[in-house]
DSSP file (Angstrom, degrees, kcal/mol; ACC not computed):
  #  RESIDUE AA STRUCTURE BP1 BP2  ACC     N-H-->O    O-->H-N    N-H-->O    O-->H-N    TCO  KAPPA ALPHA  PHI   PSI    X-CA   Y-CA   Z-CA
    1    1 A X              0   0    0      0, 0.0     2,-0.1     0, 0.0     5,-0.1   0.000 360.0 360.0 360.0 150.0  110.2  -93.0   -4.3
    2    2 A X    >   -     0   0    0      1,-0.1     3,-1.2     3,-0.1     4,-0.4  -0.420 360.0-132.0 -65.7 135.4  108.0  -90.2   -2.9
    3    3 A X  G >  S+     0   0    0      1,-0.3     3,-1.5     2,-0.2    -1,-0.1   0.867 101.5  54.7 -61.1 -41.3  104.4  -90.7   -4.0
    4    4 A X  G 3  S+     0   0    0      1,-0.3    -1,-0.3     4,-0.0     4,-0.1   0.613 104.6  55.8 -74.5  -9.1  103.8  -87.1   -5.2
    5    5 A X  G <  S+     0   0    0     -3,-1.2    -1,-0.3     2,-0.1    -2,-0.2   0.517  86.0 108.5 -93.0  -7.1  106.8  -87.3   -7.5
    6    6 A X  S <  S-     0   0    0     -3,-1.5     2,-0.2    -4,-0.4     3,-0.1  -0.245  84.2 -90.5 -68.6 159.0  105.4  -90.4   -9.3
    7    7 A X        -     0   0    0      1,-0.1    -1,-0.1     0, 0.0    -2,-0.1  -0.478  48.6-106.9 -68.9 135.5  104.1  -90.2  -12.8
    8    8 A X        -     0   0    0     -2,-0.2     2,-0.1    -3,-0.1    -1,-0.1  -0.359  37.6-151.8 -66.4 143.4  100.4  -89.5  -13.0
    9    9 A X     >  -     0   0    0     -3,-0.1     4,-1.4    -2,-0.0     3,-0.3  -0.311  35.4 -81.7-103.8-171.3   98.2  -92.4  -13.9
   10   10 A X  H  > S+     0   0    0      1,-0.2     4,-2.3     2,-0.2     5,-0.2   0.858 125.0  59.6 -61.5 -37.2   94.8  -92.8  -15.6
   11   11 A X  H  > S+     0   0    0      1,-0.2     4,-2.1     2,-0.2    -1,-0.2   0.886 102.0  53.0 -61.1 -39.5   93.0  -92.1  -12.4
   12   12 A X  H  > S+     0   0    0     -3,-0.3     4,-2.2     1,-0.2    -1,-0.2   0.917 110.6  46.7 -62.8 -43.6   94.6  -88.7  -12.1
   13   13 A X  H  X S+     0   0    0     -4,-1.4     4,-2.4     1,-0.2    -1,-0.2   0.886 111.6  51.4 -66.5 -37.9   93.5  -87.7  -15.6
   14   14 A X  H  X S+     0   0    0     -4,-2.3     4,-2.3     2,-0.2    -1,-0.2   0.856 109.0  51.0 -68.3 -34.0   90.0  -88.9  -15.0
   15   15 A X  H  X S+     0   0    0     -4,-2.1     4,-2.2     2,-0.2    -2,-0.2   0.929 111.4  47.0 -67.6 -44.6   89.7  -86.9  -11.8
   16   16 A X  H  X S+     0   0    0     -4,-2.2     4,-2.4     1,-0.2    -2,-0.2   0.909 113.3  49.9 -61.8 -41.3   90.9  -83.7  -13.5
   17   17 A X  H  X S+     0   0    0     -4,-2.4     4,-2.5     1,-0.2    -2,-0.2   0.896 109.7  50.2 -64.7 -40.6   88.4  -84.5  -16.3
   18   18 A X  H  X S+     0   0    0     -4,-2.3     4,-2.4     2,-0.2    -1,-0.2   0.886 110.4  50.4 -65.3 -38.4   85.6  -85.0  -13.9
   19   19 A X  H  X S+     0   0    0     -4,-2.2     4,-2.4     2,-0.2    -2,-0.2   0.934 112.2  46.8 -65.1 -45.6   86.3  -81.7  -12.2
   20   20 A X  H  X S+     0   0    0     -4,-2.4     4,-2.4     1,-0.2    -2,-0.2   0.907 112.8  49.6 -61.9 -41.8   86.4  -79.9  -15.5
   21   21 A X  H  X S+     0   0    0     -4,-2.5     4,-2.7     2,-0.2    -1,-0.2   0.910 111.2  49.4 -64.2 -41.6   83.1  -81.5  -16.6
   22   22 A X  H  X S+     0   0    0     -4,-2.4     4,-2.4     2,-0.2    -2,-0.2   0.913 112.0  47.5 -64.2 -43.1   81.5  -80.6  -13.2
   23   23 A X  H  X S+     0   0    0     -4,-2.4     4,-2.1     2,-0.2    -1,-0.2   0.902 113.4  48.5 -64.6 -40.6   82.6  -77.0  -13.5
   24   24 A X  H  X S+     0   0    0     -4,-2.4     4,-2.4     2,-0.2    -2,-0.2   0.914 112.4  47.8 -65.2 -43.1   81.4  -76.8  -17.1
   25   25 A X  H  X S+     0   0    0     -4,-2.7     4,-2.3     1,-0.2    -2,-0.2   0.890 111.2  51.2 -65.2 -39.1   78.0  -78.3  -16.2
   26   26 A X  H  X S+     0   0    0     -4,-2.4     4,-2.0    -5,-0.2     5,-0.3   0.893 110.9  48.8 -64.2 -39.5   77.6  -76.0  -13.3
   27   27 A X  H  X S+     0   0    0     -4,-2.1     4,-1.7     2,-0.2    -2,-0.2   0.906 112.3  48.1 -66.7 -41.4   78.4  -73.0  -15.5
   28   28 A X  H  < S+     0   0    0     -4,-2.4    -2,-0.2     1,-0.2    -1,-0.2   0.905 118.5  39.3 -66.2 -40.8   75.9  -74.1  -18.2
   29   29 A X  H  < S+     0   0    0     -4,-2.3    -1,-0.2    -5,-0.2    -2,-0.2   0.768 124.2  34.2 -82.7 -26.0   73.1  -74.8  -15.7
   30   30 A X  H  < S+     0   0    0     -4,-2.0    -3,-0.2    -5,-0.2     2,-0.2   0.738  95.1  86.2-105.9 -24.0   73.5  -71.8  -13.3
   31   31 A X     <  -     0   0    0     -4,-1.7    -4,-0.0    -5,-0.3     0, 0.0  -0.491  47.9-166.0 -84.7 149.9   74.7  -68.9  -15.3
   32   32 A X        +     0   0    0     -2,-0.2    67,-4.1    67,-0.0     2,-0.5   0.399  64.0  95.7-108.1  -2.9   72.5  -66.4  -17.1
   33   33 A X  B  > S-A   98   0A   0     65,-0.2     4,-1.9     1,-0.1    65,-0.2  -0.781  70.2-142.4 -92.0 130.8   75.2  -64.8  -19.2
   34   34 A X  H  > S+     0   0    0     63,-2.3     4,-2.3    -2,-0.5     5,-0.2   0.877 100.5  54.1 -62.0 -39.1   75.5  -66.3  -22.7
   35   35 A X  H  > S+     0   0    0      1,-0.2     4,-2.0     2,-0.2    -1,-0.2   0.899 108.1  49.5 -63.7 -40.8   79.3  -66.0  -22.7
   36   36 A X  H  > S+     0   0    0      2,-0.2     4,-1.9     1,-0.2    -1,-0.2   0.867 109.3  52.2 -67.1 -35.7   79.5  -67.9  -19.4
   37   37 A X  H  X S+     0   0    0     -4,-1.9     4,-2.0     2,-0.2    -2,-0.2   0.916 109.8  49.0 -64.6 -42.6   77.3  -70.7  -20.8
   38   38 A X  H  X S+     0   0    0     -4,-2.3     4,-2.0     1,-0.2    -2,-0.2   0.871 109.0  52.6 -65.3 -36.1   79.5  -70.9  -23.9
   39   39 A X  H  X S+     0   0    0     -4,-2.0     4,-1.9     2,-0.2    -1,-0.2   0.872 107.3  52.9 -65.8 -35.9   82.6  -71.1  -21.6
   40   40 A X  H  X S+     0   0    0     -4,-1.9     4,-2.0     2,-0.2    -2,-0.2   0.892 107.3  51.1 -64.7 -40.0   80.9  -74.0  -19.7
   41   41 A X  H  X S+     0   0    0     -4,-2.0     4,-2.2     1,-0.2    -2,-0.2   0.895 108.8  51.8 -63.8 -39.6   80.3  -75.9  -23.0
   42   42 A X  H  X S+     0   0    0     -4,-2.0     4,-2.3     1,-0.2    -1,-0.2   0.881 107.4  52.4 -64.8 -37.7   84.0  -75.4  -23.8
   43   43 A X  H  X S+     0   0    0     -4,-1.9     4,-2.1     2,-0.2    -1,-0.2   0.904 108.7  50.7 -63.5 -40.3   85.0  -76.8  -20.4
   44   44 A X  H  X S+     0   0    0     -4,-2.0     4,-1.7     1,-0.2    -2,-0.2   0.915 110.8  48.2 -63.8 -42.6   82.8  -79.9  -21.1
   45   45 A X  H  X S+     0   0    0     -4,-2.2     4,-1.9     1,-0.2    -1,-0.2   0.880 110.2  52.3 -65.4 -37.3   84.5  -80.4  -24.5
   46   46 A X  H  X S+     0   0    0     -4,-2.3     4,-2.3     2,-0.2    -1,-0.2   0.860 106.1  53.7 -67.7 -34.3   87.9  -80.1  -22.9
   47   47 A X  H  X S+     0   0    0     -4,-2.1     4,-1.9     2,-0.2    -1,-0.2   0.885 107.4  51.2 -66.9 -35.7   87.1  -82.7  -20.3
   48   48 A X  H  X S+     0   0    0     -4,-1.7     4,-2.5     2,-0.2    -2,-0.2   0.892 108.4  52.9 -65.1 -38.0   86.1  -85.0  -23.1
   49   49 A X  H  X S+     0   0    0     -4,-1.9     4,-2.5     2,-0.2     5,-0.3   0.919 106.9  51.3 -61.6 -44.1   89.5  -84.3  -24.8
   50   50 A X  H  X S+     0   0    0     -4,-2.3     4,-2.4     1,-0.2     5,-0.2   0.913 110.8  49.2 -61.2 -41.9   91.3  -85.2  -21.6
   51   51 A X  H  X S+     0   0    0     -4,-1.9     4,-2.7     2,-0.2     5,-0.3   0.938 111.2  48.9 -62.0 -47.0   89.5  -88.5  -21.4
   52   52 A X  H  X S+     0   0    0     -4,-2.5     4,-1.9     1,-0.2    -2,-0.2   0.929 115.6  42.3 -60.5 -46.6   90.2  -89.4  -25.0
   53   53 A X  H  X S+     0   0    0     -4,-2.5     4,-1.9     2,-0.2    -1,-0.2   0.867 114.0  51.9 -71.9 -35.5   93.9  -88.6  -24.8
   54   54 A X  H  X S+     0   0    0     -4,-2.4     4,-2.5    -5,-0.3    -2,-0.2   0.929 112.4  45.0 -66.0 -44.3   94.3  -90.3  -21.4
   55   55 A X  H  X S+     0   0    0     -4,-2.7     4,-1.1     1,-0.2     6,-0.5   0.846 111.5  54.4 -67.8 -31.5   92.6  -93.5  -22.6
   56   56 A X  H  < S+     0   0    0     -4,-1.9     6,-0.6    -5,-0.3     5,-0.3   0.878 113.4  42.4 -66.4 -36.6   94.7  -93.4  -25.8
   57   57 A X  H  < S+     0   0    0     -4,-1.9    -2,-0.2     1,-0.2    -1,-0.2   0.898 119.8  39.6 -77.2 -40.9   97.8  -93.2  -23.7
   58   58 A X  H  < S+     0   0    0     -4,-2.5     2,-0.2    -5,-0.1    -1,-0.2   0.448 116.5  47.2 -96.2   0.1   97.0  -95.8  -21.0
   59   59 A X  S >< S-     0   0    0     -4,-1.1     3,-0.5    -5,-0.2     2,-0.0  -0.677  96.5 -95.9-124.3-175.4   95.3  -98.4  -23.3
   60   60 A X  T 3  S+     0   0    0     -2,-0.2     3,-0.1     1,-0.2    -4,-0.1  -0.119  83.5 115.0 -97.4  38.9   96.2  -99.9  -26.6
   61   61 A X  T >   -     0   0    0     -6,-0.5     3,-1.3    -5,-0.3     2,-0.3   0.704  57.3-161.9 -76.4 -20.1   94.1  -97.5  -28.7
   62   62 A X  T <   -     0   0    0     -6,-0.6     4,-0.3    -3,-0.5     3,-0.3  -0.585  63.2 -20.7  74.3-132.0   97.2  -96.1  -30.4
   63   63 A X  T 3> S+     0   0    0     -2,-0.3     4,-2.4     1,-0.2    -1,-0.2   0.410 113.2  95.7 -92.6   1.3   96.5  -92.8  -32.0
   64   64 A X  H <> S+     0   0    0     -3,-1.3     4,-2.2     1,-0.2     5,-0.2   0.922  86.0  46.1 -60.4 -45.7   92.8  -93.2  -32.3
   65   65 A X  H  > S+     0   0    0     -3,-0.3     4,-2.1     1,-0.2    -1,-0.2   0.866 112.6  50.9 -65.2 -36.2   92.0  -91.3  -29.1
   66   66 A X  H  > S+     0   0    0     -4,-0.3     4,-2.0     2,-0.2    -1,-0.2   0.866 109.6  50.2 -70.5 -35.1   94.4  -88.5  -30.0
   67   67 A X  H  X S+     0   0    0     -4,-2.4     4,-2.2     2,-0.2    -2,-0.2   0.898 110.3  49.5 -68.5 -39.8   92.7  -88.2  -33.5
   68   68 A X  H  X S+     0   0    0     -4,-2.2     4,-2.2     2,-0.2    -2,-0.2   0.905 110.1  52.3 -63.8 -40.0   89.3  -88.0  -31.9
   69   69 A X  H  X S+     0   0    0     -4,-2.1     4,-2.0     1,-0.2    -2,-0.2   0.892 107.7  51.4 -60.7 -40.4   90.7  -85.4  -29.5
   70   70 A X  H  X S+     0   0    0     -4,-2.0     4,-2.1     1,-0.2    -2,-0.2   0.909 109.6  49.3 -63.6 -42.3   92.0  -83.4  -32.5
   71   71 A X  H  X S+     0   0    0     -4,-2.2     4,-2.6     1,-0.2    -2,-0.2   0.869 108.5  53.9 -64.7 -36.1   88.5  -83.5  -34.1
   72   72 A X  H  X S+     0   0    0     -4,-2.2     4,-2.5     2,-0.2    -1,-0.2   0.903 107.9  50.2 -64.2 -40.2   86.9  -82.4  -30.9
   73   73 A X  H  X S+     0   0    0     -4,-2.0     4,-2.1     2,-0.2    -2,-0.2   0.910 111.3  48.5 -63.5 -41.8   89.2  -79.4  -30.8
   74   74 A X  H  X S+     0   0    0     -4,-2.1     4,-2.2     2,-0.2    -2,-0.2   0.924 113.1  47.0 -64.4 -44.4   88.3  -78.5  -34.4
   75   75 A X  H  X S+     0   0    0     -4,-2.6     4,-2.6     1,-0.2    -2,-0.2   0.885 111.0  52.4 -64.7 -38.8   84.6  -78.9  -33.7
   76   76 A X  H  X S+     0   0    0     -4,-2.5     4,-2.3     2,-0.2    -1,-0.2   0.882 108.7  50.3 -65.2 -37.8   84.9  -76.7  -30.6
   77   77 A X  H  X S+     0   0    0     -4,-2.1     4,-2.0     2,-0.2    -2,-0.2   0.923 112.8  45.8 -66.1 -43.5   86.7  -74.0  -32.5
   78   78 A X  H  X S+     0   0    0     -4,-2.2     4,-2.3     1,-0.2     5,-0.2   0.903 113.0  50.9 -65.2 -40.1   83.9  -74.0  -35.2
   79   79 A X  H  X S+     0   0    0     -4,-2.6     4,-2.7     1,-0.2     5,-0.2   0.893 109.2  50.9 -63.7 -39.7   81.3  -74.0  -32.4
   80   80 A X  H  X S+     0   0    0     -4,-2.3     4,-2.3     2,-0.2    -1,-0.2   0.890 110.3  49.4 -66.2 -38.7   82.9  -71.1  -30.7
   81   81 A X  H  X S+     0   0    0     -4,-2.0     4,-1.8     2,-0.2    -2,-0.2   0.930 114.8  43.2 -66.6 -45.0   83.0  -69.1  -33.9
   82   82 A X  H  X S+     0   0    0     -4,-2.3     4,-2.2     2,-0.2    -2,-0.2   0.918 115.0  49.8 -66.3 -43.0   79.4  -69.7  -34.7
   83   83 A X  H  X S+     0   0    0     -4,-2.7     4,-2.7    -5,-0.2    -2,-0.2   0.893 109.2  51.7 -64.7 -39.2   78.3  -69.1  -31.2
   84   84 A X  H  X S+     0   0    0     -4,-2.3     4,-2.4     2,-0.2    -1,-0.2   0.893 108.9  51.0 -64.5 -38.8   80.2  -65.8  -31.0
   85   85 A X  H  X S+     0   0    0     -4,-1.8     4,-2.0     2,-0.2    -2,-0.2   0.908 111.5  47.8 -63.5 -41.2   78.5  -64.7  -34.2
   86   86 A X  H  X S+     0   0    0     -4,-2.2     4,-2.4     2,-0.2    -2,-0.2   0.918 111.5  50.3 -64.9 -43.1   75.1  -65.5  -32.7
   87   87 A X  H  X S+     0   0    0     -4,-2.7     4,-2.7     1,-0.2    -2,-0.2   0.906 109.6  50.8 -63.0 -41.7   75.9  -63.7  -29.5
   88   88 A X  H  X S+     0   0    0     -4,-2.4     4,-2.2     2,-0.2    -1,-0.2   0.899 111.1  48.4 -64.0 -39.5   77.1  -60.6  -31.3
   89   89 A X  H  X S+     0   0    0     -4,-2.0     4,-1.7     2,-0.2    -2,-0.2   0.894 112.0  49.2 -66.2 -39.5   73.8  -60.6  -33.4
   90   90 A X  H  X S+     0   0    0     -4,-2.4     4,-3.1     2,-0.2     5,-0.4   0.912 111.2  49.9 -64.9 -41.7   71.8  -61.0  -30.2
   91   91 A X  H  X S+     0   0    0     -4,-2.7     4,-2.2     1,-0.2    -2,-0.2   0.902 109.6  51.0 -65.0 -39.3   73.7  -58.2  -28.5
   92   92 A X  H  < S+     0   0    0     -4,-2.2    -1,-0.2    -5,-0.2    -2,-0.2   0.855 117.7  39.7 -64.4 -33.7   73.1  -55.9  -31.5
   93   93 A X  H  < S+     0   0    0     -4,-1.7    -2,-0.2    -5,-0.1    -1,-0.2   0.912 132.8  19.7 -82.3 -44.0   69.4  -56.6  -31.4
   94   94 A X  H  < S-     0   0    0     -4,-3.1    -3,-0.2     2,-0.3    -2,-0.2   0.525  88.5-131.9-107.4  -8.4   68.6  -56.7  -27.7
   95   95 A X  S  < S+     0   0    0     -4,-2.2     2,-0.3    -5,-0.4    -4,-0.2   0.814  80.2  82.0  56.2  33.1   71.6  -54.7  -26.2
   96   96 A X        -     0   0    0     -6,-0.4    -2,-0.3     1,-0.0    -1,-0.2  -0.978  58.9-161.1-158.4 151.0   72.0  -57.5  -23.7
   97   97 A X        +     0   0    0     -2,-0.3   -63,-2.3    -3,-0.1     2,-0.4   0.132  56.4 122.5-118.3  17.3   73.6  -60.9  -23.4
   98   98 A X  B  >  -A   33   0A   0    -65,-0.2     4,-0.8     1,-0.1     3,-0.5  -0.679  59.6-143.2 -79.3 127.2   71.5  -61.9  -20.4
   99   99 A X  T  4 S+     0   0    0    -67,-4.1     3,-0.4    -2,-0.4    -1,-0.1   0.815  97.7  57.3 -64.0 -31.1   69.6  -65.1  -21.1
  100  100 A X  T >4 S+     0   0    0    -68,-0.3     3,-0.8     1,-0.2    -1,-0.2   0.862 107.1  47.8 -68.2 -34.4   66.6  -63.9  -19.1
  101  101 A X  G >4 S+     0   0    0     -3,-0.5     3,-0.5     1,-0.2    -1,-0.2   0.626 103.0  63.2 -81.3 -13.0   66.2  -60.8  -21.2
  102  102 A X  G ><  +     0   0    0     -4,-0.8     3,-2.0    -3,-0.4    -1,-0.2   0.364  67.9 103.4 -92.6   5.1   66.5  -62.6  -24.5
  103  103 A X  G X   +     0   0    0     -3,-0.8     3,-1.4     1,-0.3     4,-0.3   0.577  59.2  84.6 -66.0  -5.7   63.3  -64.6  -23.8
  104  104 A X  G X  S+     0   0    0     -3,-0.5     3,-0.8     1,-0.3    -1,-0.3   0.655  71.1  77.2 -67.1 -15.0   61.6  -62.2  -26.3
  105  105 A X  G <  S+     0   0    0     -3,-2.0    -1,-0.3     1,-0.2    -2,-0.2   0.726  81.6  68.1 -66.8 -20.6   62.9  -64.5  -29.1
  106  106 A X  G <         0   0    0     -3,-1.4    -1,-0.2     1,-0.2    -2,-0.2   0.840 360.0 360.0 -68.4 -33.4   60.1  -67.0  -28.2
  107  107 A X    <         0   0    0     -3,-0.8    -1,-0.2    -4,-0.3    -2,-0.2   0.446 360.0 360.0 -90.3 360.0   57.3  -64.8  -29.5
């Protein structure tokens, strides 16, 4: 059978997860916009989800990995709601979401 038509294995999922994690880490470390940093954190959480579900499928974990993935999704949704509320309050106070301009919070 042609190789690219074969069913993806654990390695394929781990490569996709590593790419998502790298992109998320790059966004968190390099961006100065709060929204982009939050998007990077979400990418990192999604890469963890892919790992959990892939290991659940290709090992004998059963539904444990999928349940952990579900909890990660719930935590990510709650984190996004709280972070968005914080960003809106920062924007109302400073009229900017640039991390460099928000350094006034230190003083």
